[in-house]
C-alpha positions in Angstrom: 0.0 0.0 0.0 2.6 2.5 1.0 6.0 3.4 2.5 6.6 4.9 6.0 9.7 6.4 7.6 10.6 8.5 10.6 13.5 10.1 12.5 13.7 10.7 16.2 16.5 12.9 17.6 17.4 12.0 21.1 19.9 14.8 21.4 17.0 17.3 21.3 18.1 18.8 18.0 15.0 19.9 15.9 14.0 17.8 12.9 15.1 18.8 9.5 12.6 17.7 6.9 15.2 17.2 4.2 16.5 13.8 5.4 12.9 12.6 5.6 12.5 13.7 1.9 15.6 11.7 1.0 14.2 8.6 2.6 10.9 9.1 0.9 12.5 9.5 -2.5 14.5 6.3 -2.0 11.2 4.3 -1.7 9.0 6.3 -4.0 8.1 3.1 -5.8 6.1 2.1 -2.7 3.9 5.1 -3.0 3.8 7.1 -6.3 0.3 8.6 -5.7 0.9 11.0 -2.8 3.3 11.9 0.0 3.4 13.8 3.3 5.6 14.8 6.2 4.9 15.7 9.8 7.4 17.1 12.3 7.1 17.8 16.0 10.2 19.3 17.5 12.6 16.3 17.7 10.4 13.8 15.8 9.5 13.5 12.2 7.3 11.1 10.1 7.3 10.6 6.4 4.9 8.8 4.1 4.5 7.8 0.4 1.1 6.6 -0.7 -0.1 3.9 -3.1 -3.9 4.5 -3.2 -6.0 1.4 -2.8 -9.0 2.2 -0.6 -10.7 5.6 -0.8 -8.7 7.2 -3.6 -9.6 10.7 -2.6 -7.2 13.1 -0.9 -8.9 12.1 2.4 -6.4 9.2 2.5 -3.5 11.6 2.8 -0.9 10.7 5.5 0.4 11.5 8.0 -3.2 11.4 9.2 -4.5 13.1 12.3 -7.2 12.0 14.7 -10.3 14.3 14.9 -8.9 15.9 18.1 -5.4 16.1 16.4 -3.8 14.5 19.5 -2.7 11.4 17.5 -0.9 11.2 14.1 -0.3 8.0 12.1 1.8 6.7 9.3 0.7 3.3 8.1 1.5 0.7 5.5 -0.8 -2.1 4.8 -4.5 -3.0 4.7 -7.0 -3.8 7.5 -9.4 -6.0 5.7 -12.1 -6.0 8.3 -12.1 -2.2 8.5 -15.8 -1.9 7.5 -16.9 -4.0 10.5 -14.6 -2.2 12.8 -15.8 1.2 11.5 -19.4 0.2 12.3 -18.4 -0.8 15.8 -16.6 2.5 16.4 -19.6 4.5 15.0 -21.8 2.8 17.5 -19.7 4.1 20.4 -19.6 7.6 19.1 -16.7 8.0 16.6 -17.3 10.1 13.5 -15.4 9.5 10.3 -14.4 12.0 7.6 -13.1 9.4 5.1 -13.7 5.8 4.0 -10.1 4.8 4.6 -8.9 1.9 6.8 -6.3 4.4 8.1 -8.9 6.4 9.9 -10.4 3.2 11.3 -7.0 2.1 12.6 -6.4 5.5 14.2 -9.8 5.6 15.9 -9.4 1.9 17.0 -6.2 2.9 18.8 -8.1 5.8 20.5 -10.8 3.4 21.7 -8.9 0.3 22.6 -5.3 1.3 22.8 -2.6 -1.3 22.1 -5.2 -4.1 22.6 -6.8 -3.1 19.2 -4.1 -5.2 17.5 -6.1 -8.3 18.5 -9.1 -7.1 16.5 -7.3 -6.4 13.3 -7.5 -8.8 10.3 -4.9 -7.8 7.8 -1.3 -6.8 7.1 0.3 -3.8 8.6 3.3 -1.8 9.8 2.5 1.5 11.4 3.6 4.2 13.9 1.3 6.3 15.9 2.5 9.4 17.8 0.7 10.8 20.8 1.4 14.5 20.6 0.2 15.1 24.1 2.2 12.5 25.9 5.0 12.5 23.5 4.9 8.8 23.0 5.4 6.6 19.9 3.6 3.3 19.4 4.4 1.0 16.5 3.6 -2.5 15.4 3.8 -5.2 12.7 1.2 -7.7 11.7 1.1 -11.3 13.1 3.1 -13.0 10.4 5.4 -10.3 8.9 3.6 -9.5 5.7 4.5 -5.8 5.9 8.1 -4.7 6.8 9.6 -2.4 9.4 13.3 -1.7 9.7 15.2 0.6 12.1 18.6 1.9 12.9 19.3 3.1 16.5 22.2 4.8 18.0 22.8 7.0 21.0 21.5 10.2 19.5 18.8 9.1 17.0 16.4 6.5 15.8 15.6 6.0 12.1 12.9 3.7 10.8 11.5 2.8 7.4 9.6 0.3 5.3 12.8 -0.5 3.3 16.5 -0.8 4.2 17.8 1.5 1.5 15.9 4.4 3.0 17.8 4.0 6.2 21.1 3.5 4.5 20.6 6.8 2.6 21.0 8.6 6.0 24.1 6.8 7.3 27.4 8.7 7.5 29.4 5.8 6.1 29.0 2.5 4.2 27.2 -0.2 6.2 28.9 -3.3 7.6 27.9 -6.8 6.3 26.5 -9.1 9.0 28.6 -12.2 8.6 26.3 -14.4 10.7 23.5 -13.6 8.3 25.7 -14.4 5.3 26.7 -17.8 6.9 23.0 -18.8 7.3 22.4 -17.7 3.7 25.2 -19.8 2.3 24.8 -22.9 4.6 21.1 -23.1 5.1 19.5 -20.8 2.4 18.0 -18.9 5.4 17.3 -15.3 5.9 15.1 -13.2 8.2 15.0 -15.6 11.1 15.6 -13.0 13.8 15.8 -9.2 14.1 19.2 -9.3 12.3 19.5 -8.2 8.7 22.4 -8.5 6.3 23.6 -5.1 7.6 25.0 -4.9 11.1 23.6 -1.5 11.6 20.0 -2.3 10.6 17.5 -4.4 12.6 14.0 -5.3 11.8 11.0 -5.3 14.1 10.0 -9.0 14.1 6.6 -10.1 13.0 4.0 -10.1 15.8 6.0 -7.5 17.7 5.3 -3.9 18.8 7.3 -1.1 20.4 6.7 1.9 22.5 9.1 4.9 22.9 8.6 7.7 25.4 10.2 10.9 24.2 9.8 12.7 27.6 12.7 12.4 29.9 12.0 10.9 33.3 13.9 9.4 36.2 13.2 5.7 35.4 13.2 5.5 31.6 15.9 7.0 29.3 14.6 9.1 26.5 16.0 6.7 23.9 14.7 3.5 25.5 12.8 1.6 22.8 10.6 -1.0 24.5 10.1 -3.9 22.0 7.7 -6.7 23.0 5.9 -9.6 21.4 2.2 -8.8 21.1 1.2 -12.0 19.2 2.1 -15.5 20.3 1.0 -18.1 17.7 1.3 -21.0 20.0 -1.0 -19.4 22.6 -3.4 -18.2 19.9 -4.3 -21.6 18.4 -8.0 -22.3 18.3 -9.9 -25.6 18.2 -9.3 -27.2 14.8 -11.6 -27.2 11.9 -14.2 -30.0 12.1 -14.5 -30.8 8.4 -13.0 -29.9 5.1 -16.2 -27.8 4.5 -15.3 -25.7 7.5 -11.9 -25.1 5.9 -13.6 -24.2 2.6 -16.0 -21.7 4.2 -13.3 -19.9 6.2 -10.9 -19.9 3.2 -13.7 -18.4 1.0 -14.3 -15.7 3.6 -10.6 -14.9 3.7 -10.5 -14.5 -0.1 -13.6 -12.4 -0.1 -12.2 -10.0 2.5 -9.1 -9.5 0.4 -11.2 -8.4 -2.6 -12.0 -5.1 -0.8 -10.4 -2.5 -3.0 -11.1 0.6 -5.0 -8.6 -0.5 -7.7 -8.4 -3.6 -9.9 -7.5 -6.9 -8.3 -5.8 -9.9 -10.0 -4.2 -13.2 -9.1 -0.6 -14.5 -9.5 -1.5 -18.0 -10.9 1.4 -20.5 -10.8 -0.6 -23.6 -11.7 -0.1 -25.1 -8.2 -2.8 -26.1 -5.7 -2.6 -22.9 -3.6 -3.0 -20.1 -6.3 -5.4 -22.3 -8.2 -7.6 -22.6 -5.1 -7.7 -18.8 -4.9 -8.7 -18.6 -8.6 -11.3 -21.4 -8.3 -13.0 -19.8 -5.2 -13.1 -16.4 -7.0 -14.8 -18.1 -9.9 -17.3 -20.3 -8.0 -18.1 -18.2 -4.9 -17.6 -14.6 -6.2 -18.4 -15.1 -9.9 -15.3 -13.2 -11.0 -15.4 -14.2 -14.7 -13.5 -11.0 -15.6 -10.6 -12.0 -13.3 -7.0 -11.1 -14.4 -4.4 -13.8 -13.8 -0.6 -13.5 -14.3 1.8 -16.4 -14.8 5.4 -17.2 -15.6 6.0 -19.9 -18.2 9.2 -21.3 -19.7 8.1 -23.6 -22.5 7.2 -27.3 -22.5 9.9 -29.5 -21.1 11.6 -26.8 -19.1 11.9 -27.2 -15.4 9.4 -25.0 -13.6 7.0 -24.7 -16.6 3.4 -25.1 -15.4 1.6 -24.2 -18.6 -0.4 -27.4 -18.8 -2.0 -26.8 -15.4 -2.5 -23.1 -15.8 -4.3 -23.6 -19.1 -6.9 -25.7 -17.4 -8.5 -22.4 -16.4 -8.7 -21.1 -20.0 -12.3 -22.2 -20.5 -13.3 -20.0 -17.5 -11.0 -17.0 -17.8 -10.6 -14.5 -20.6 -7.9 -12.3 -19.1 -4.9 -14.6 -18.6 -1.5 -13.0 -19.1 1.8 -14.8 -19.4 5.5 -13.7 -19.2 8.5 -15.8 -20.1 11.6 -15.1 -18.0 14.9 -16.5 -19.4 18.6 -16.2 -19.0 18.7 -13.0 -21.1 16.0 -11.2 -19.0 17.7 -12.3 -15.8 21.1 -10.9 -16.9 19.4 -7.6 -17.8 17.4 -7.5 -14.6 20.1 -8.4 -12.1 20.9 -4.9 -11.1 17.3 -3.7 -10.5 16.5 -7.0 -8.8 19.4 -6.6 -6.4 18.4 -3.0 -5.7 14.8 -4.0 -5.2 15.6 -6.6 -2.5 18.5 -4.8 -0.8 19.5 -8.2 0.8 20.7 -11.4 -0.9 18.1 -13.9 -2.0 19.1 -17.6 -2.1 17.1 -18.6 -5.2 16.0 -17.3 -8.6 12.4 -18.3 -7.7 11.7 -14.7 -6.4 13.0 -13.5 -9.7 10.2 -15.3 -11.5 7.7 -13.6 -9.1 9.5 -10.3 -9.8 8.7 -10.7 -13.5 5.1 -11.8 -12.9 4.7 -8.5 -10.9 6.1 -6.5 -13.8 3.4 -8.1 -15.9 0.6 -7.6 -13.4 1.5 -3.9 -13.1 0.2 -3.3 -16.6 -3.3 -4.4 -15.6 -4.0 -4.2 -11.8 -2.8 -2.5 -8.6 -3.6 -5.4 -6.2 -2.6 -9.1 -6.5 -3.7 -12.2 -4.6 -1.1 -14.9 -4.0 -0.8 -18.3 -2.4 2.0 -17.5 0.0 1.8 -19.1 3.4 -0.1 -22.3 2.4 3.1 -24.3 2.2 4.0 -23.4 5.8 0.4 -23.9 7.2 -0.3 -27.1 5.3 3.1 -28.8 5.1 3.6 -28.1 1.4 7.4 -28.7 1.4 8.6 -32.2 0.7 10.7 -32.4 3.8 7.7 -32.1 6.0 7.2 -35.8 5.5 10.4 -36.2 7.5 8.9 -34.3 10.4 5.7 -36.4 10.2 7.6 -39.6 10.0 9.7 -38.5 13.0 6.5 -37.8 15.0 5.0 -41.2 14.2 8.3 -42.9 15.1 8.7 -41.2 18.4 5.1 -41.8 19.4 5.5 -45.5 18.6 2.8 -45.4 15.9 4.7 -47.9 13.7 1.6 -49.2 11.9 0.7 -45.7 10.7 4.4 -44.9 9.9 4.6 -48.0 7.7 1.4 -47.2 5.9 2.4 -43.5 5.3 5.9 -44.5 4.2 4.5 -47.0 1.6 2.0 -44.4 0.3 4.8 -41.8 0.2 7.1 -44.1 -1.8 4.3 -45.0 -4.2 3.2 -41.4 -4.8 6.5 -39.7 -5.0 8.9 -42.4 -6.2 11.6 -40.8 -3.9 13.3 -41.5 -0.7 13.8 -37.8 0.1 11.3 -37.9 3.0 13.2 -40.8 4.6 16.5 -39.0 4.2 15.1 -35.9 5.9 13.8 -38.1 8.7 17.4 -39.3 9.3 18.7 -35.8 9.1 16.1 -34.5 11.7 17.1 -37.3 14.1 20.7 -36.1 14.2 22.1 -33.8 17.0 21.9 -30.1 16.1 25.7 -29.4 15.9 26.1 -32.4 13.5 23.3 -31.2 11.3 25.1 -27.8 10.9 28.5 -29.5 10.1 26.8 -31.7 7.5 25.2 -28.8 5.8 28.5 -27.0 5.5 30.3 -30.1 4.2 27.5 -30.6 1.7 27.9 -27.2 0.2 31.7 -27.8 -0.2 32.6 -24.2 -1.0 32.2 -22.1 2.2 35.6 -20.8 3.2 37.0 -22.9 6.0 38.0 -20.1 8.4 34.7 -18.4 7.9 32.7 -21.6 8.4 34.5 -22.6 11.5 33.6 -19.4 13.3 29.9 -19.8 12.7 29.3 -23.5 12.6 30.6 -23.8 16.2 28.2 -21.1 17.4 25.1 -22.3 19.2 22.7 -22.7 16.3 19.5 -21.9 18.1 17.2 -21.4 15.2 18.2 -24.5 13.2 17.8 -26.4 16.4 14.3 -25.2 16.7 13.4 -25.8 13.1 15.0 -29.1 12.4 14.6 -30.4 16.0 10.8 -30.1 15.9 9.2 -33.1 17.7 6.0 -33.2 15.8 4.5 -32.0 12.5 2.5 -29.3 14.3 5.6 -28.1 16.1 7.5 -27.9 12.7 4.7 -25.9 11.1 4.6 -23.4 14.0 8.4 -23.1 13.9 8.2 -22.4 10.2 5.8 -19.5 10.9 8.2 -18.2 13.5 11.4 -18.5 11.5 11.0 -19.3 7.8 7.8 -17.7 6.5 8.9 -14.1 6.8 11.6 -14.2 4.2 9.1 -15.3 1.6 6.7 -12.5 2.6 9.6 -10.0 2.4 10.5 -11.1 -1.1 6.9 -10.8 -2.2 6.6 -7.4 -0.7 9.8 -6.2 -2.4 8.8 -7.7 -5.8 5.3 -6.2 -5.7 6.2 -2.8 -4.3 9.0 -2.3 -6.7 6.3 -2.1 -9.3 3.9 -0.2 -7.1 1.7 -3.1 -6.5 0.0 -4.4 -3.3 0.2 -8.2 -2.7 -2.4 -9.9 -0.5 -2.2 -13.4 0.9 -5.5 -15.1 1.7 -3.9 -18.2 3.3 -2.5 -16.0 6.0 -5.9 -14.8 7.4 -5.2 -15.3 11.1 -8.6 -17.0 11.6 -7.6 -19.7 9.2 -4.0 -20.1 10.4 -4.9 -20.5 14.0 -7.4 -23.2 13.2 -5.3 -25.1 10.7 -2.2 -25.2 12.9 -4.2 -26.8 15.7 -5.1 -29.8 13.5 -3.7 -33.2 14.0 -1.0 -34.4 11.6 -3.4 -36.7 9.8 -5.5 -33.7 8.6 -2.3 -32.2 7.0 -0.5 -35.3 5.7 -2.5 -38.3 4.8 -2.2 -41.1 2.3 1.2 -39.9 1.3 -0.2 -36.4 0.4 0.5 -33.0 1.9 -2.2 -30.3 2.3 -4.7 -33.0 2.8 -7.5 -30.9 4.2 -7.1 -28.3 1.4 -7.3 -31.0 -1.2 -10.5 -32.4 0.4 -12.0 -28.9 0.7 -11.4 -28.1 -2.9 -13.1 -31.2 -4.3 -15.6 -30.0 -6.8 -14.2 -26.5 -6.9 -10.7 -26.9 -8.4 -9.7 -28.9 -11.6 -8.9 -32.5 -10.5 -5.5 -32.7 -12.1 -4.4 -29.7 -9.9 -6.2 -30.9 -6.8 -4.4 -34.2 -6.9 -1.0 -33.2 -8.2 2.0 -33.5 -5.8 4.9 -32.3 -8.0 4.5 -28.5 -7.7 7.8 -26.7 -7.0 6.7 -23.2 -6.2 7.9 -20.4 -8.5 10.6 -22.7 -9.9 12.8 -21.6 -12.8 15.1 -23.4 -15.2 18.1 -21.8 -13.5 20.3 -24.8 -14.0 20.1 -24.4 -17.7 20.3 -20.6 -17.6 23.7 -20.8 -15.9 25.0 -23.1 -18.6 24.2 -20.6 -21.4 27.2 -18.8 -23.0 26.2 -15.4 -21.9 25.9 -16.5 -18.3 29.2 -18.5 -18.5 31.1 -15.3 -19.2 29.3 -13.4 -16.5 29.8 -16.1 -13.8 33.4 -16.7 -14.7 34.0 -12.9 -14.4 32.6 -13.0 -10.9 34.6 -16.1 -9.8 37.8 -14.5 -11.2 37.2 -11.1 -9.6 39.6 -10.0 -6.9 36.7 -8.6 -4.9 35.0 -12.1 -4.8 38.1 -13.9 -3.5 39.0 -11.0 -1.2 35.8 -11.3 0.9 37.1 -14.7 2.2 33.6 -16.1 2.4 33.8 -18.6 -0.4 36.6 -21.0 -1.4 37.1 -19.7 -4.9 39.0 -22.9 -6.2 36.2 -25.1 -4.9 33.5 -22.8 -6.4 35.2 -22.9 -9.8 35.3 -26.7 -9.6 31.6 -26.9 -8.7 30.8 -24.6 -11.6 32.8 -26.7 -14.0 30.9 -29.8 -12.8 27.7 -27.9 -13.4 28.8 -27.0 -17.0 29.8 -30.7 -17.6 26.3 -31.8 -16.4 27.8 -33.8 -13.5 25.4 -32.2 -11.2 22.9 -29.3 -10.9 24.3 -26.5 -8.8 22.2 -23.6 -10.0 21.0 -22.6 -6.6 24.5 -22.3 -5.1 25.8 -20.5 -8.2 23.0 -18.0 -7.9 23.8 -17.4 -4.2 27.4 -16.5 -5.2 26.1 -14.1 -7.9 23.6 -12.3 -5.7 26.0 -12.1 -2.7 28.7 -10.6 -4.8 26.4 -8.1 -6.6 24.9 -7.2 -3.2 28.3 -6.3 -1.8 29.1 -4.2 -4.9 25.8 -2.4 -4.7 25.5 -1.7 -0.9 28.9 -2.4 0.8 31.9 -1.6 -1.4 
C-alpha cells in the first residue's frame, strides 16, 4: 500500500525535513500517488502513498485524529475495516473518510494497544501521541509488511525498506557475517531481528514497540521497548471439524481480500494454492473477468506449469503470461538486487519479480498463495517431520502405511533422508550442511558453525509436524513474505495473501497431523476442501515446486558463463574470504559438464557478490 519512515533525535536537535524527503524519494516506488511529512520538534514522520481504498485526498498521510492528538503513518490494509468502522460509529466516533487508516487510528483511540487483536490484515505503522510525546508502532502477526530501524545514542531512524535507512548513514554499512553464513549454509534469511547489515535491525513479526520521548527518572529518553504482542502457540484455536469448515473460512478470507477501489488480480502458478484462490473467486464470487498472471518457460523446461495453468482457459478471458529466461535475468540483475536490498538464495523470487512486472500493466492489487506451504506442510521435507513424530510416538503401523504411500506417490526417498537428518544432533546437522555445500571458506565456516545454532535447532529439531509448522511460521515464512513485498512494491503493487488470514492459520495449525499429511499427500484438508471446486489434475498433483525456474540451464548458457566466470575470477570475490574460490570454480565446471545441478548455489554466489558491490563496497 505505502511506505513509511521516521526520524527521532534523542539529542534534542530539531527535525530537518530534508532527510525525511531523502528517505521518501528512496522508496517512492512504494507510493507514487501522494506523499506527506509531519514534524514535531525532535520527531518527524514521512509517508508515500499507493492509493488502494478511498482514492480521494482524504487518505493523505500522515493522518491526524479528529482531536489532532494522534498522528499516524501506516503501510498495509485492515481487511475488516468496514466491520470495525461500524463498531466504532456505535460508540460515538465520527469518520471523515472511507479509509482503513482512519479506522485504525480511531481503533487505537478506543482500545489502545489491545486493538491489535481485533485487526484482520497486514500492517506496519507508527502512531505518535502529541500530548504524551509517546510513539507506538507494530507489525502484523506473520510479517507481511516490513519495518526496519537503525538506532544509535542520538537518534532512531525507521523505514519500510532498508535503502531508505542507508541513505542517511554517515558511512558505508557493515555486512552481518552471521546472516551471510546462514544464507550460504542453510538458504535462510530473516529468522531474527538481524538483517544482512549490522547497523539495521527489523522489528520482528507479531512485535510492537513503545518509545517515550519525555525524559523521566526511570526510563531514558532513547529506551525503545520492544515486545511480542502476538504468540501463535497461545493463539491456536480448536481445529476445523470438516473440510467444508476449511472451505468456508478460506472463501471468507479470499472475499475480504477483494476489498479495494482499484483492480485486483491473481498470480497464478498452476499449483494447488494459487489455483484454489482462482477457483474460489470463480465459483463463490463469480469473478469471470478476473485477471491472472503467470510465468512460463516452454514445454519440457523445469518450472513450466503451462499445462496446469491452461486448465483455467475455458473460464477466464484475461490470462496473461510472461517468459523469463537467461537474457532477462542478466538484464534485470541490477534492478533485482536493488529492489531486494539483501541477498536472495534462489531465482524463484525473480520469477515472481517478472510476474509482478506483468501484473503492473493491468492491476494494482494481486492475490497470492504465499503461506499455504507453511500452514499445510507443502514442502517435501515435512514428510520427515511427520515420520519422526510417528516414530517417536510409537505409531509404527501408521508410519509403515504412510511410508509406503509416500514411496508410491513420489517415487523418492527424500522424505526418509530428511527423517534421518532431523534425528541427528543439532551441531552435527550444521556441520553436515557446511560439508554438503563444499565451497564455504574454512575459516569463515569454523567461526559460525561452532556457534550455538538456536534457530536451526528449533526448526530441524521439531518433535511433531504441528511443532514444525509453527516453527516455520516463526522462523521461515517471513523471508518469503519479504520477497513478495519487495517484488510487488518495486512495481507499485500491493500483494495480498488469503492463506494468512489469522482466523484460518490459528485453526489449521491446531489440527492433528493426519489432517495435514495423509495417504502420502500433503495439504490433505485443502485437497479435500477443494473437491468439486478446483480442476482434479491440480487438486491431486503432488509435484508442484513453487515459482521454480530453469536456473540450472540458464547458468550453462554462453552469456551467463562469461558473467559467472568474471565473478569467480574477480579479486573482490576472493578478497571477501567467504567462499573458497577454487572449490567454487570446480563446482561450476561440474555444473557445466552436467555432472550435477548446482544452480541454486551459483545464484547465491552471484547475488551475494552483486549485493556487496551495490551496498557495501
